[in-house]
C-alpha positions as CSV (number, residue, x, y, z in Angstrom):
1,M,-50.5,-2.1,-31.6
2,S,-52.4,-2.4,-28.3
3,S,-52.8,0.3,-25.7
4,E,-50.8,-1.8,-23.2
5,N,-47.8,-1.7,-25.6
6,V,-48.1,2.0,-26.0
7,Q,-48.1,2.6,-22.2
8,G,-45.2,0.1,-21.8
9,D,-43.1,2.0,-24.3
10,G,-43.7,5.2,-22.4
11,G,-42.1,3.8,-19.2
12,A,-43.1,4.3,-15.6
13,E,-44.3,7.9,-16.2
14,G,-47.3,6.7,-18.2
15,A,-48.2,3.7,-15.9
16,P,-51.4,3.6,-14.0
17,P,-51.4,4.0,-10.2
18,E,-51.6,0.3,-9.4
19,Q,-48.5,-0.4,-11.5
20,L,-46.6,2.4,-9.8
21,A,-47.4,0.9,-6.5
22,L,-46.1,-2.5,-7.6
23,I,-42.9,-0.8,-8.9
24,R,-42.3,0.9,-5.5
25,E,-42.9,-2.3,-3.6
26,S,-40.5,-4.3,-5.8
27,V,-37.8,-1.7,-5.3
28,R,-38.3,-1.9,-1.5
29,D,-38.1,-5.7,-1.6
30,A,-35.1,-5.8,-3.8
31,K,-31.8,-6.8,-2.3
32,V,-30.0,-3.7,-1.2
33,P,-26.4,-3.4,-2.5
34,R,-23.8,-4.1,0.1
35,A,-23.2,-1.0,2.1
36,K,-19.8,0.3,3.3
37,P,-18.5,-1.1,6.6
38,R,-20.7,-0.1,9.5
39,T,-20.0,2.7,12.0
40,W,-21.0,0.3,14.8
41,R,-23.3,2.9,16.3
42,G,-24.5,1.7,19.7
43,A,-22.5,-1.5,19.5
44,A,-20.8,-2.8,22.6
45,L,-17.1,-2.4,22.8
46,A,-14.6,-5.1,23.6
47,K,-14.4,-6.0,27.2
48,E,-10.6,-6.0,27.3
49,L,-8.3,-3.6,25.6
50,P,-11.1,-1.7,23.8
51,V,-8.8,0.8,22.2
52,A,-6.9,0.1,19.0
53,R,-3.9,2.2,17.9
54,V,-3.9,2.4,14.1
55,L,-1.4,3.6,11.6
56,V,-3.5,5.1,8.7
57,D,-2.2,4.8,5.2
58,K,-2.1,8.5,4.4
59,G,1.6,8.9,3.6
60,V,1.8,12.6,4.5
61,L,4.3,13.8,7.1
62,H,2.0,15.9,9.3
63,L,-0.2,12.8,9.8
64,D,2.8,10.5,10.5
65,R,1.5,9.3,13.9
66,Y,-0.9,6.8,15.4
67,F,-4.7,7.3,15.8
68,D,-6.9,5.6,18.4
69,Y,-10.1,3.8,17.5
70,A,-12.7,1.9,19.5
71,V,-12.9,-1.9,19.0
72,P,-16.4,-3.3,18.7
73,E,-17.0,-6.5,20.5
74,E,-17.8,-8.3,17.3
75,L,-14.3,-7.5,16.0
76,D,-12.5,-8.3,19.2
77,A,-11.1,-11.7,18.2
78,E,-9.8,-10.6,14.8
79,A,-8.5,-7.1,15.7
80,Q,-5.1,-8.2,16.8
81,P,-1.8,-6.3,16.5
82,G,-0.4,-6.5,13.0
83,V,-3.6,-7.0,11.0
84,R,-4.8,-4.9,8.2
85,V,-7.9,-2.8,9.0
86,R,-10.1,-0.2,7.5
87,V,-11.1,2.9,9.4
88,R,-13.1,6.1,8.8
89,F,-10.8,9.1,8.7
90,G,-11.5,12.8,8.6
91,A,-14.7,13.2,10.7
92,G,-14.9,16.3,12.8
93,R,-15.7,16.6,16.5
94,H,-19.2,17.7,15.9
95,R,-20.2,14.5,14.1
96,V,-20.8,12.4,17.2
97,R,-23.9,10.1,17.7
98,D,-24.4,7.7,20.5
99,G,-20.9,8.3,21.8
100,R,-19.3,7.4,18.5
101,R,-17.6,9.7,16.1
102,E,-19.0,9.2,12.6
103,G,-18.3,10.3,9.1
104,G,-15.1,10.5,7.1
105,G,-13.9,8.4,4.3
106,L,-12.8,4.8,4.5
107,I,-9.0,4.3,4.5
108,D,-6.7,1.3,5.0
109,G,-4.3,1.0,7.9
110,F,-2.5,-1.3,10.2
111,L,-3.5,-2.1,13.8
112,V,-0.4,-1.5,15.8
113,E,-1.4,-2.0,19.4
114,R,-4.4,-2.8,21.7
115,R,-4.8,-0.6,24.7
116,A,-7.0,-0.3,27.8
117,E,-7.3,3.5,27.5
118,S,-6.8,6.2,24.9
119,D,-4.7,9.4,25.3
120,Y,-7.4,11.2,23.3
121,S,-10.0,12.7,25.5
122,G,-12.8,13.0,22.9
123,P,-15.1,10.3,21.5
124,L,-13.5,7.7,19.3
125,A,-14.6,6.3,16.0
126,A,-15.0,2.6,15.7
127,L,-12.9,0.2,13.6
128,A,-14.9,-0.2,10.4
129,Q,-13.5,-3.5,9.3
130,V,-10.7,-6.1,9.9
131,V,-9.6,-6.7,6.3
132,S,-7.8,-9.9,7.2
133,P,-7.0,-11.7,10.4
134,E,-3.5,-12.5,9.1
135,P,-0.9,-10.5,11.2
136,V,1.5,-9.1,8.6
137,L,3.1,-6.3,10.6
138,S,5.4,-7.7,13.3
139,P,6.9,-5.5,16.0
140,E,10.4,-6.1,14.5
141,L,9.2,-4.9,11.0
142,L,7.4,-1.9,12.5
143,G,10.6,-0.9,14.4
144,L,12.7,-1.3,11.2
145,A,10.1,0.8,9.2
146,R,10.2,3.6,11.8
147,A,14.0,3.6,11.7
148,V,14.0,3.9,7.9
149,A,11.4,6.7,8.0
150,D,13.5,8.6,10.5
151,R,16.7,8.0,8.5
152,Y,15.3,9.3,5.3
153,A,12.9,12.0,6.6
154,G,9.9,10.1,5.3
155,S,6.6,8.9,6.7
156,L,6.1,5.5,8.3
157,A,3.1,4.8,6.0
158,D,5.3,5.2,2.9
159,V,7.9,2.8,4.2
160,L,5.3,0.2,5.0
161,Q,4.0,0.4,1.5
162,L,7.5,-0.7,0.4
163,A,7.8,-3.3,3.2
164,V,4.4,-5.1,3.2
165,P,3.3,-6.3,-0.3
166,P,-0.4,-5.9,-1.4
167,R,-2.8,-8.5,-0.1
168,S,-3.9,-11.6,-2.0
169,A,-6.8,-13.4,-0.4
170,R,-6.1,-16.7,-2.2
171,A,-2.5,-16.6,-1.0
172,E,-3.6,-16.1,2.6
173,Q,-6.0,-19.0,2.4
174,R,-3.3,-21.5,1.4
175,P,-1.4,-22.9,4.4
176,S,2.4,-22.6,4.4
177,P,4.5,-25.8,4.6
178,P,6.0,-26.8,7.9
179,P,9.6,-25.5,8.5
180,L,12.4,-27.9,7.7
181,P,15.0,-28.7,10.4
182,P,18.4,-26.9,10.2
183,P,20.7,-28.3,7.5
184,A,24.2,-29.7,8.2
185,V,27.1,-27.3,8.5
186,P,28.6,-26.8,5.0
187,D,32.3,-26.8,4.3
188,A,34.0,-23.6,3.4
189,G,34.4,-24.5,-0.3
190,S,35.7,-21.7,-2.4
191,W,35.7,-19.4,0.6
192,A,39.1,-20.9,1.4
193,R,40.5,-18.7,-1.4
194,Y,40.2,-15.7,0.9
195,E,42.4,-14.9,3.8
196,H,39.7,-15.1,6.5
197,G,37.0,-16.9,4.4
198,S,36.9,-20.1,6.3
199,A,36.8,-18.3,9.6
200,F,33.8,-16.2,8.4
201,V,31.8,-19.3,7.4
202,G,32.7,-21.0,10.6
203,S,31.6,-18.0,12.7
204,L,28.2,-18.0,11.0
205,A,27.7,-21.7,11.6
206,S,28.6,-21.4,15.3
207,G,26.0,-18.6,15.9
208,G,28.4,-15.7,15.6
209,T,27.6,-12.3,14.0
210,P,30.6,-11.4,11.9
211,R,30.5,-8.2,9.8
212,A,32.6,-8.2,6.7
213,V,33.2,-6.2,3.4
214,W,33.9,-8.9,0.8
215,N,35.9,-8.1,-2.3
216,A,35.0,-11.1,-4.4
217,L,37.5,-12.7,-6.9
218,P,36.5,-12.6,-10.6
219,G,34.6,-15.6,-11.9
220,P,31.2,-17.3,-11.4
221,E,31.9,-18.6,-7.9
222,W,30.4,-15.6,-6.1
223,S,26.8,-17.0,-6.1
224,E,28.0,-20.3,-4.6
225,E,29.9,-18.5,-1.9
226,L,26.8,-16.5,-1.0
227,A,24.9,-19.7,-0.8
228,R,27.4,-21.3,1.5
229,A,27.2,-18.3,3.9
230,V,23.4,-18.6,3.9
231,A,23.7,-22.4,4.5
232,A,26.1,-21.8,7.5
233,T,23.6,-19.4,9.0
234,L,20.7,-21.8,8.6
235,A,22.8,-24.5,10.2
236,S,23.0,-22.4,13.4
237,G,19.2,-22.3,13.5
238,R,18.9,-18.7,12.4
239,G,17.6,-17.0,9.2
240,A,19.4,-15.2,6.4
241,L,18.6,-12.5,3.9
242,V,20.4,-11.8,0.6
243,V,19.6,-8.7,-1.6
244,V,20.9,-8.6,-5.2
245,P,20.5,-5.9,-7.8
246,D,18.4,-7.7,-10.5
247,G,16.5,-10.8,-11.3
248,R,19.4,-12.4,-13.2
249,S,21.6,-12.3,-10.1
250,A,18.7,-13.5,-7.9
251,A,18.3,-16.5,-10.2
252,R,21.9,-17.5,-9.9
253,V,21.9,-17.3,-6.1
254,D,18.6,-19.2,-6.1
255,A,20.1,-22.0,-8.3
256,A,23.2,-22.2,-6.0
257,L,21.1,-22.5,-2.9
258,T,18.9,-25.1,-4.5
259,A,21.9,-27.1,-5.5
260,L,23.4,-26.8,-2.0
261,L,20.4,-27.3,0.2
262,G,17.6,-28.6,-2.0
263,E,14.0,-27.3,-2.4
264,G,11.9,-25.7,0.3
265,R,14.6,-24.0,2.5
266,H,14.6,-20.5,0.9
267,A,12.2,-18.1,-0.8
268,L,12.8,-16.1,-4.0
269,L,11.2,-12.6,-3.8
270,T,11.4,-10.8,-7.1
271,A,8.8,-8.8,-9.2
272,D,8.9,-11.4,-11.9
273,A,7.0,-13.9,-9.8
274,G,3.7,-12.0,-9.9
275,P,1.7,-10.5,-7.0
276,E,0.0,-13.6,-5.8
277,K,3.0,-15.9,-5.9
278,R,5.3,-13.3,-4.4
279,Y,2.8,-12.6,-1.5
280,G,2.5,-16.4,-0.9
281,Q,6.3,-16.6,-0.6
282,W,6.3,-13.5,1.7
283,L,3.7,-15.1,3.9
284,A,5.8,-18.3,4.2
285,V,8.7,-16.2,5.4
286,R,6.4,-14.3,7.8
287,R,5.0,-17.5,9.3
288,G,8.4,-19.0,9.8
289,S,8.1,-21.8,7.2
290,V,11.1,-20.5,5.4
291,R,14.2,-19.0,7.1
292,A,16.2,-17.8,4.1
293,V,15.3,-15.1,1.4
294,V,16.9,-14.1,-1.8
295,G,15.5,-11.2,-3.8
296,T,15.9,-7.8,-5.3
297,R,15.6,-4.5,-3.4
298,A,12.0,-5.0,-2.3
299,A,13.3,-8.0,-0.3
300,M,15.3,-5.8,2.0
301,F,12.2,-5.6,4.3
302,A,11.5,-9.4,4.2
303,P,10.3,-10.5,7.7
304,V,12.8,-13.2,8.3
305,Q,12.5,-14.6,11.8
306,N,15.5,-14.9,14.1
307,L,17.7,-13.1,11.6
308,G,21.4,-14.2,11.7
309,L,22.8,-12.7,8.5
310,V,22.0,-9.9,6.0
311,A,24.0,-9.7,2.8
312,I,24.0,-7.4,-0.2
313,W,25.8,-8.0,-3.5
314,D,27.1,-5.1,-5.7
315,D,25.8,-2.2,-3.5
316,G,27.0,0.3,-6.1
317,D,24.3,-0.7,-8.6
318,D,21.6,1.9,-9.2
319,S,18.9,-0.8,-8.8
320,H,19.5,-0.9,-5.0
321,S,18.2,2.7,-4.6
322,E,14.4,2.7,-4.2
323,Q,12.6,5.2,-6.5
324,H,9.4,5.5,-4.3
325,A,9.3,7.8,-1.2
326,P,11.3,8.0,0.9
327,Q,13.8,6.4,-1.5
328,P,15.9,4.3,0.8
329,H,19.0,2.4,-0.3
330,A,19.1,-1.3,0.3
331,R,22.6,-1.1,1.8
332,D,21.5,1.4,4.5
333,V,18.4,-0.6,5.3
334,L,20.4,-3.7,5.8
335,L,22.9,-1.8,8.0
336,L,19.9,-0.7,10.1
337,R,18.7,-4.4,10.3
338,A,22.1,-5.6,11.4
339,A,22.1,-3.0,14.2
340,L,18.5,-3.6,15.3
341,D,18.6,-7.4,15.1
342,S,22.3,-7.8,16.2
343,C,23.0,-10.1,13.3
344,G,25.9,-10.7,10.9
345,F,26.5,-8.4,7.9
346,L,28.1,-9.1,4.5
347,L,28.6,-6.5,1.8
348,G,30.1,-8.1,-1.3
349,G,31.0,-7.3,-4.9
350,W,33.8,-7.6,-7.5
351,S,34.4,-3.9,-7.0
352,S,34.3,-1.6,-3.9
353,T,32.2,1.5,-3.2
354,V,33.3,4.4,-1.1
355,E,30.6,3.5,1.5
356,A,32.1,0.0,1.7
357,A,35.6,1.4,2.3
358,Q,34.2,3.7,5.0
359,L,32.7,0.7,6.9
360,V,36.2,-0.9,7.0
361,E,37.9,2.4,7.7
362,N,35.9,3.1,10.8
363,G,36.2,-0.4,12.1
364,W,32.5,-1.4,11.9
365,A,33.3,-4.2,9.4
366,R,36.4,-6.3,8.6
367,P,37.8,-6.7,5.1
368,L,37.3,-10.1,3.5
369,V,39.9,-10.2,0.6
370,A,42.2,-12.6,-1.2
371,G,45.9,-12.4,-1.4
372,R,47.6,-10.7,-4.3
373,E,48.9,-14.0,-5.8
374,Q,45.3,-15.4,-5.7
375,V,44.0,-12.2,-7.4
376,R,46.6,-12.5,-10.2
377,R,45.7,-16.1,-10.9
378,A,42.0,-15.4,-11.1
379,A,42.0,-12.1,-13.0
380,P,42.5,-11.6,-16.8
381,L,45.3,-9.6,-18.4
382,V,44.2,-6.0,-18.8
383,R,45.8,-3.8,-21.6
384,T,45.0,-0.2,-22.3
385,V,44.7,2.0,-25.4
386,G,45.1,5.7,-24.7
387,D,44.8,8.8,-26.8
388,G,48.4,8.7,-27.8
389,D,48.0,5.1,-29.1
390,L,44.9,6.1,-31.0
391,A,46.7,9.0,-32.7
392,R,49.5,6.8,-33.9
393,D,47.1,4.0,-35.0
394,E,46.0,4.2,-38.6
395,A,43.3,1.6,-38.1
396,A,41.8,3.5,-35.2
397,R,41.3,6.6,-37.3
398,A,39.6,4.7,-40.1
399,A,37.6,2.1,-38.2
400,R,35.7,1.6,-35.0
401,L,38.5,-0.3,-33.1
402,P,42.3,0.2,-32.7
403,S,44.7,-2.4,-33.9
404,L,45.3,-3.9,-30.5
405,A,41.5,-4.5,-30.1
406,W,41.3,-6.1,-33.5
407,Q,44.1,-8.4,-32.6
408,A,42.5,-9.3,-29.2
409,V,39.2,-10.1,-31.0
410,R,40.9,-12.3,-33.6
411,D,42.9,-14.2,-31.0
412,G,39.9,-14.6,-28.6
413,L,37.5,-15.9,-31.3
414,K,39.9,-18.9,-31.8
415,H,39.1,-20.1,-28.3
416,G,35.6,-18.9,-27.4
417,P,33.2,-15.9,-27.3
418,V,34.4,-12.3,-27.1
419,L,32.6,-9.6,-25.1
420,V,32.4,-6.0,-26.4
421,Q,31.1,-3.5,-23.9
422,V,29.7,-0.2,-25.4
423,P,28.5,2.5,-22.9
424,R,25.7,3.8,-25.2
425,R,22.7,1.8,-26.5
426,G,21.1,2.5,-29.9
427,Y,22.6,2.9,-33.3
428,V,24.4,6.3,-33.5
429,P,23.1,8.3,-30.5
430,S,25.1,11.4,-31.5
431,M,26.0,12.9,-34.9
432,A,28.3,15.8,-35.9
433,C,29.4,17.7,-39.0
434,D,32.1,15.8,-40.8
435,R,34.0,19.0,-41.7
436,C,33.8,21.3,-38.6
437,R,32.6,18.7,-35.9
438,A,29.7,20.9,-34.9
439,P,26.9,18.8,-33.3
440,A,24.0,18.1,-35.6
441,R,20.8,19.7,-34.2
442,C,17.1,19.5,-35.1
443,R,15.8,22.6,-36.9
444,H,12.5,22.5,-34.9
445,C,13.6,22.0,-31.3
446,S,17.5,22.0,-31.4
447,G,17.5,18.4,-30.1
448,P,20.4,16.0,-31.1
449,L,20.0,14.2,-34.3
450,E,20.4,10.4,-34.2
451,A,21.0,7.9,-37.0
452,Q,18.5,5.1,-37.3
453,D,19.0,1.6,-38.7
454,A,17.6,2.6,-42.1
455,G,20.0,5.5,-42.5
456,L,17.4,8.2,-41.6
457,L,18.1,11.0,-39.2
458,R,15.7,11.6,-36.4
459,C,15.6,14.0,-33.5
460,G,16.1,12.5,-30.1
461,W,13.8,15.0,-28.5
462,C,10.8,15.6,-30.7
463,G,11.1,12.5,-33.0
464,R,10.9,14.4,-36.3
465,E,12.8,13.0,-39.2
466,E,15.4,15.1,-41.0
467,G,15.9,14.5,-44.7
468,A,17.9,17.5,-45.8
469,W,20.3,18.5,-43.1
470,H,23.1,20.9,-43.7
471,C,25.5,22.4,-41.2
472,P,24.6,26.0,-40.1
473,E,28.3,26.7,-39.2
474,C,30.1,25.7,-42.4
475,G,27.4,24.6,-44.8
476,G,28.6,21.0,-45.0
477,F,26.2,18.2,-45.9
478,R,28.2,15.2,-44.6
479,L,27.8,13.8,-41.1
480,R,30.1,11.6,-38.9
481,A,29.4,9.6,-35.8
482,Q,30.2,11.5,-32.6
483,V,29.1,8.6,-30.4
484,V,28.6,5.1,-31.7
485,G,25.9,2.9,-30.1
486,A,25.8,-0.8,-29.4
487,R,23.7,-1.7,-32.5
488,R,26.1,0.2,-34.9
489,T,29.1,-1.5,-33.2
490,A,27.5,-4.9,-33.7
491,E,26.9,-4.0,-37.4
492,E,30.5,-3.0,-37.9
493,L,31.9,-6.1,-36.1
494,G,29.5,-8.3,-38.2
495,R,31.0,-6.9,-41.4
496,A,34.5,-7.4,-40.1
497,F,34.0,-11.0,-39.0
498,P,31.3,-12.3,-41.4
499,A,31.7,-15.9,-40.3
500,V,31.1,-15.2,-36.6
501,P,27.6,-14.8,-35.1
502,V,27.0,-11.5,-33.4
503,R,24.7,-11.2,-30.4
504,T,23.5,-8.1,-28.6
505,S,22.4,-7.6,-25.0
506,G,20.9,-4.3,-23.8
507,R,17.9,-2.5,-22.6
508,E,15.5,-3.8,-25.1
509,H,16.6,-7.5,-24.8
510,V,19.0,-8.7,-22.1
511,L,20.6,-12.0,-22.5
512,D,21.2,-14.2,-19.4
513,T,23.8,-16.7,-20.8
514,V,25.6,-17.4,-24.1
515,P,27.2,-20.7,-25.2
516,G,31.0,-21.1,-25.0
517,T,31.4,-21.3,-28.8
518,P,33.1,-18.4,-30.7
519,A,30.8,-15.4,-31.1
520,L,30.8,-11.7,-30.6
521,V,28.6,-10.4,-27.8
522,V,27.9,-6.7,-27.9
523,S,26.5,-5.4,-24.6
524,T,25.8,-2.2,-22.7
525,P,27.1,-1.9,-19.2
526,G,25.2,-4.1,-16.7
527,A,23.6,-6.2,-19.3
528,E,26.6,-8.6,-20.0
529,P,25.5,-12.2,-20.2
530,V,27.4,-15.0,-18.6
531,A,29.4,-17.1,-21.0
532,E,29.8,-20.9,-20.5
533,G,33.4,-21.3,-19.4
534,G,34.0,-17.6,-19.5
535,Y,34.8,-15.1,-22.3
536,A,38.1,-15.6,-24.1
537,A,38.5,-11.8,-24.4
538,A,36.7,-8.5,-23.7
539,L,36.8,-5.0,-25.2
540,L,35.8,-2.0,-23.2
541,L,35.1,0.8,-25.6
542,D,34.6,4.5,-25.3
543,G,35.9,4.8,-21.8
544,W,35.8,8.6,-22.0
545,A,32.0,8.4,-22.2
546,M,31.8,6.8,-18.7
547,L,34.7,8.8,-17.1
548,G,33.5,12.1,-18.5
549,R,30.1,12.2,-16.8
550,P,29.8,15.3,-14.5
551,D,29.1,13.3,-11.4
552,L,31.0,12.7,-8.2
553,R,30.8,8.9,-8.7
554,A,31.8,8.8,-12.4
555,G,35.2,7.2,-11.7
556,E,33.9,4.8,-9.1
557,D,30.9,3.7,-11.3
558,A,33.1,3.3,-14.4
559,L,35.5,1.1,-12.5
560,R,32.6,-1.0,-11.1
561,R,31.1,-1.6,-14.6
562,W,34.5,-2.4,-16.1
563,I,35.4,-4.9,-13.4
564,G,31.9,-6.4,-13.7
565,A,32.6,-7.2,-17.3
566,C,36.2,-8.3,-16.8
567,A,35.1,-10.7,-14.0
568,L,33.3,-12.7,-16.7
569,V,36.5,-13.2,-18.7
570,R,38.8,-16.3,-18.2
571,P,41.9,-16.0,-16.0
572,Q,45.1,-14.8,-17.5
573,G,46.5,-18.3,-17.2
574,D,43.8,-19.5,-19.5
575,G,44.4,-16.8,-22.1
576,G,41.8,-14.3,-20.9
577,T,42.6,-10.8,-22.2
578,V,40.8,-7.4,-21.7
579,V,41.5,-4.3,-23.8
580,V,40.1,-1.0,-22.4
581,V,40.0,2.1,-24.6
582,A,40.7,4.8,-22.1
583,E,43.6,7.1,-21.0
584,P,45.9,4.8,-19.0
585,T,47.1,7.5,-16.6
586,L,43.6,7.9,-15.1
587,R,43.1,6.5,-11.6
588,P,40.2,4.2,-12.4
589,V,42.1,2.7,-15.4
590,Q,45.1,2.1,-13.3
591,A,43.0,0.4,-10.6
592,L,41.5,-1.8,-13.3
593,V,45.0,-2.8,-14.7
594,R,46.2,-3.6,-11.1
595,W,42.8,-5.1,-10.2
596,D,42.8,-3.0,-7.1
597,P,39.2,-1.7,-6.5
598,V,39.7,-1.5,-2.8
599,G,42.7,0.8,-3.1
600,H,40.7,3.0,-5.5
601,A,37.9,3.2,-3.0
602,V,40.2,4.1,-0.1
603,R,41.8,6.9,-2.1
604,E,38.4,8.2,-3.1
605,L,37.3,8.1,0.5
606,A,40.3,10.2,1.6
607,E,39.6,12.8,-1.0
608,R,35.9,12.9,0.0
609,A,36.9,13.4,3.6
610,E,39.2,16.3,2.7
611,L,36.4,18.0,0.7
612,A,33.6,17.1,3.2
613,F,31.7,15.1,0.6
614,P,29.4,12.1,1.2
615,P,29.7,9.6,2.7
616,V,31.9,11.3,5.1
617,S,29.3,14.0,5.5
618,R,25.5,13.7,5.5
619,M,23.8,15.5,2.7
620,A,20.2,16.3,1.7
621,A,18.9,17.7,-1.6
622,V,16.0,20.2,-1.5
623,S,14.5,20.8,-4.9
624,G,11.5,22.7,-6.3
625,T,10.7,26.1,-7.8
626,A,12.9,29.0,-6.9
627,Q,10.3,30.5,-4.6
628,A,9.4,27.3,-2.9
629,V,13.0,26.3,-2.2
630,A,13.8,29.8,-0.8
631,E,10.7,29.7,1.4
632,F,11.5,26.2,2.7
633,L,15.1,27.1,3.5
634,G,13.9,30.3,5.2
635,T,11.6,28.4,7.6
636,V,13.6,25.2,8.4
637,E,15.6,25.2,11.6
638,L,18.8,23.6,10.5
639,P,21.5,22.4,12.9
640,P,24.1,25.0,13.7
641,D,26.9,23.2,11.8
642,A,24.8,22.8,8.6
643,E,26.1,24.3,5.4
644,V,23.7,25.2,2.5
645,L,25.2,24.9,-1.0
646,G,23.2,26.7,-3.7
647,P,20.5,26.8,-4.8
648,V,21.4,26.3,-8.5
649,P,19.1,25.7,-11.5
650,M,18.4,22.1,-12.4
651,Q,18.4,20.7,-15.9
652,V,14.9,21.1,-17.5
653,T,13.2,17.9,-18.5
654,L,11.9,18.3,-22.1
655,P,8.5,16.9,-23.0
656,G,8.7,13.4,-24.5
657,R,12.1,12.6,-23.0
658,P,12.7,10.0,-20.2
659,R,12.5,11.6,-16.8
660,R,15.3,10.7,-14.4
661,A,14.6,10.1,-10.7
662,G,14.5,13.4,-8.9
663,A,14.2,15.5,-12.1
664,P,11.6,18.2,-12.3
665,P,8.3,17.6,-14.2
666,P,8.6,18.2,-18.0
667,G,8.9,21.9,-18.9
668,E,9.2,23.2,-15.3
669,H,12.2,25.2,-14.1
670,W,13.4,24.0,-10.7
671,E,16.3,24.7,-8.4
672,R,18.2,22.5,-6.0
673,A,20.0,23.3,-2.8
674,L,22.3,20.9,-1.0
675,V,22.4,20.9,2.8
676,R,25.5,19.3,4.3
677,V,26.3,18.5,7.9
678,P,29.4,16.8,9.5
679,P,29.3,13.3,10.9
680,G,27.1,13.0,14.0
681,S,24.6,15.6,12.9
682,G,22.7,13.5,10.3
683,A,19.8,12.7,12.7
684,A,19.4,16.4,13.6
685,L,19.3,17.3,9.9
686,T,16.7,14.7,8.9
687,S,14.6,15.7,11.9
688,A,14.7,19.4,11.0
689,L,13.9,18.7,7.4
690,K,11.0,16.4,8.2
691,A,9.5,18.9,10.7
692,A,9.7,21.7,8.2
693,Q,8.1,19.6,5.5
694,A,5.3,18.4,7.8
695,A,4.5,22.0,8.8
696,R,4.5,23.0,5.2
697,M,2.0,20.3,4.3
698,A,-0.2,21.1,7.3
699,R,-0.4,24.7,6.1
700,G,-1.4,23.5,2.6
701,S,1.4,25.3,0.7
702,G,0.7,25.0,-3.0
703,E,4.1,24.5,-4.5
704,A,5.8,21.2,-3.8
705,V,9.3,20.9,-2.3
706,R,11.1,17.6,-2.7
707,V,13.5,16.5,0.0
708,R,15.9,13.5,-0.6
709,I,18.4,12.3,2.0
710,D,21.8,11.2,0.6
711,P,21.0,11.7,-3.1
712,P,23.0,9.4,-5.3
713,D,23.6,12.0,-8.0
714,I,24.9,15.3,-6.6
715,G,27.0,16.3,-9.7
């Protein structure tokens, strides 16, 4: 081995001086890695409007305002209102060189405005970079975002994160197609079934701004009717926006619009499209190439130009409530858009929420309903099985279904598929002792024991298997199903009807459509597939599980889910039959039998008004640890007419269990207080809560306090 090799193995430390000099020279001559955006020290400023007002993407309430930055001359052309920029944020006053404030970390933001002078008297930092010259934040979108932030006591930056999708450079480089001319005015079509349906479509086509709450007739025509409303709006030279709860509904409206208007006139904005494709569609809407948008809740902020109609379908669905701060609801955002843009508004669904009934009650919107004779022709026959019927029914005590349900299944399978709605997913989500009915609990964590497909027992909380269970109350060893899930129901029906195929649709696998041939379709609520030609019959099982939830909206939500399933069944004249296993004297069951969701919503609204419950009153939920909630309520300056309910302990989220929206972190003990104000004081309430939360963040208080306006689940 040579001496050169020995020195080479030793590295630079053993190298002679001439080699060290060569190494240093090569390092100096090497290409320097690209540095962060410059501070523009000493650079000339733009000759006109040298100040840029920027909204920084911090998302904290005490920084929910605009900040001024200097515009270097080199960025003058690209630094236009609405573009994405990067700025340095967090530098102190003492870090000033050559008249520029320096330091701080790089952060994204939006350039809101160019100004000749700044309100800030000290030196300004310079814009670090214009990320893209594409203007993505229009004044209309900025105004809407500010209104939503004020409505929900949130920050403008958080709302813009929901409103403006992440950037895709390749999507920005592709040009959008030229806009198509307005289509011809469509005829009313199936809108003629409603008392004022034709007039509604005609008003949109003539440039009017009608506002309606639409109680749709059962059947698949709702997507075509939405498409005709959009087409009438486009015919007047204006844009339209439709928000639906899920991708399956969006696909149906998309297909209806394509069949009615052809390709290229509307954009589909859903998460299934992927970031690049979705951003490309969003840009086409922003540039004016497309005037109509159909999408899920993220599309509620779509920048449709010259907006003429905003529409929402099934506003009671949980999917319309955004889970990210400040958690706006799509219905309220579209109401704000209708007010800000002075456009038409359409709230539709097979059922009716209390909020929809309130819009009609106060005269803001007009009802769009069909006559009772038309409703009877379109709806299926609904029959009930109550507790008294079950007690007298021998088959109901020995099997999963009562005799009336078995008969409906047998008759329905002669003519087509039969839908079975089960409110619980899984196999047997809840077990109990066969002798004393005591709930079966895990020996390790006291969690509920669930039966698996293989017959094993497993804890629903810790996941441990239980092979030798016995009842601690009576010593029994036999178990019975306390709640039967969708998979167990499908298994029992498969044994009862061995020659009929059984399909399941639920959280793990949701079916979109099923053929019109005889089959049993077992589904959880909201996952019901559409059958070709409609279902011949439907069974709505375990109604007590939906009506017995400790929630203010339990009855309204149960009726909405039942009607959603019944709307997929053939009309009564074609043999369509529905059997609901629930006490027939209950109000939601009676509303289903009469097919009167509007009457149910009106009565619910009257009771809410008497008890001062939402939506008649405005309400906010304040949650956190007991000390943090008490401190927050002690510092906030609430309106004089505000009423504080609580605080009360919240249910503890156990480790390993799914965490609901608004629930405390696993293992933490939180409390929640409800703050209620009468109509007219909602803006004062949100302003007070936002100011108190901003002051708390500015002080750097350790324990978090969560504030949510109009929480959907208040118990």
